[in-house]
N, C-alpha and C positions, 0 to 999 in steps of 0.2 A: 550408534547413529541412529537417528529417528528415520522412520520409513519416509519414502517419497510421498506416499499418501498423506502422511501427517504434515509434511512440509507444505503440500498443496493446500491442505486445510488451514494451516497457519497463515499462509499468504492471503487466502481468501477471507478468513475471519478478521485479520488485522486491518486490511484495506477496506473491507465492508464496514467495519466499525468506524473508520475514519470518514467514509463517505456519509454514513449515517449521522455522525456528529456534525458534519457540514449542513446537512438537511435540517437538522434540529436548530442549528444556529440561524439558518435562513428563515425558518418559521417564527423565530423569536424577534426578528428585525421588523421594524415598522416601515423603514424606508427601502424601496424595491431597489434603489441604486446600491445601497449598501449591501443588500442580500446578494446581489449579483457577484460580489467578490468571492464568494464560496465556490461558485461554479469553476474557477480556474483551479482550485485545490482538488475539486471532484474530478475534473479532467486529468490532472496530474496523477491522482491516485489510480485512475483507470489505466493510463499509460504504464505506470509502475507495475501494476498487476499483470498486464500483458507481457511486459519485459521479463519479469520474474518467472512466470509460467513458461515462457519461451526457453529460458535458461534451464529450468528444471527438466523440460522435455528434450533437451539436447542429448543426442546419442553419441556414442563413441568417445566417452570421457576415459582418460587414463586412470585418474585417481578420483573415484567418485566420492569418497568421504570428504576430501578437501573441497571438491566442487560444491557439494550440497552444504557444507558448512559456510563456504563463501556466500552462498545464496542466502542462507539464514541471517548471516551478519549484514548483507545488503539490504534485506528486508527490514531489519531492526533500525539501520541507519536512515533509510528512506522514510520509514514510518515516523521516526522521531523528527525528521525534517518537516513532514507534513503536519504533524501535531503542533509544532512550533509555529507554523503558519497560520493554523486554526487559532492559536492563542493570541496571535498579533491582530486578528480581525476586530 
């Protein structure tokens, strides 16, 4: 099992890369109305970050290995969903 520290880093890196991709997309847009669409994805990424970090910091877990594995899987699922939204922009 990977350490909790590495899981937190993964969450941070993945979601910050998604947010950065949104900012790059916004900078490349000439129309301000169109550029505003990425703000929703950025907000969703921030909410996802908060939710996942809260789950990681949860105490009194019976099966820690399964708990952290589920968080990792949830991160992957949500990151793929956010990336597909970016692709549709």
